[in-house]
N, C-alpha and C positions, 0 to 999 in steps of 0.2 A: 812773189809776183802775181799769183792768181787772185790774191786778195785785192789788189789794186784794180785788176781787170773787172772783178765783180762790182766793185764800187763804181767804177766808170760806167759799166753797163747799167747798173741800177739808176745812176743819175741821168743817163740818156733816156732810159725808159720812163722815168719820172717826168722828165721834160716833155717827152712826146705825149704822155697821158695828160699833162696840163694843157698842151696845145690843143689836143683832141676835145677836152673839156670846154675849153674857151670857144672853139669852133661850134661845138654842140649848143652851148648857151646862146651864142649869137644867131645861129641858123634857126633854132627851134624857139628863140625868144623865151628860154626857160630860166626863170629866176628863183625857183624853189631849191631847197636843199636836195642834193643827189643822194637818195637812199635806195638800197637794193630792197625791193619789196618781195622778190621771189627769184628763183633760179629756174632755167628751163634748158633743155637739150633740143638742138635742131633736128628735126626729123629727116629733112632732105636738104640738099644743096640749093640755094637760091641766089642768083646773081642780083645785084641791085640795078634797078631800072633808073632811079633817080639818086641824086647825091644824098638825099635825106633817108634812103633806104640802107639798111645794113646788110651787106652781102654775108651769107652764112654757109657753112659747110656742114654736111650731115654729121651728127654726132658732136658738134661744137657745143660747149657749155656757154650760156649767156646769162647775164645778170639782167633781170627785168627791173627797170628804173621807174617806169610810170605806165599807167593804162590811159589809152586815149579813147575818144568816142569812135565807135566803129569797131572793126575787127583787127586792129594793129595795136601793138605795144611798143614802147621805147625800150630798147635793150642796149647793153654794152657788152663788147666781146673782150677777150683776154688781152687784146692789143690796146684797149681803151677807146676804141671807136664806138660811136653811138649811132643809132638810127632806128627807123621803123622796121618791125618784123611782123608779118601777118601771124595771128594766133594759130591758124590752121597748120602752120609749119613748125610749131613747137609742141614739145611734150613736157608737161609739168610735173612728171613723177620723179 
């Protein structure tokens, strides 16, 4: 029984990740290949002020996808959501 639940759960998660990636590509007009260039940990909890900002919780692991001009980077969280995070809120160790 548990095997089938895991497969269903993974399929749902994969579908959600695809939906988030599609939204990201449309919103950010991002046509490059998505590669993780670094990982970072959120130093503090930061709510999002705009839809393009990624809300983060203190201690959360993030994949850094791209560097932007200015002091923000594009990150992806464990749920597959993408958004801008200010570099000052991240620890790259």
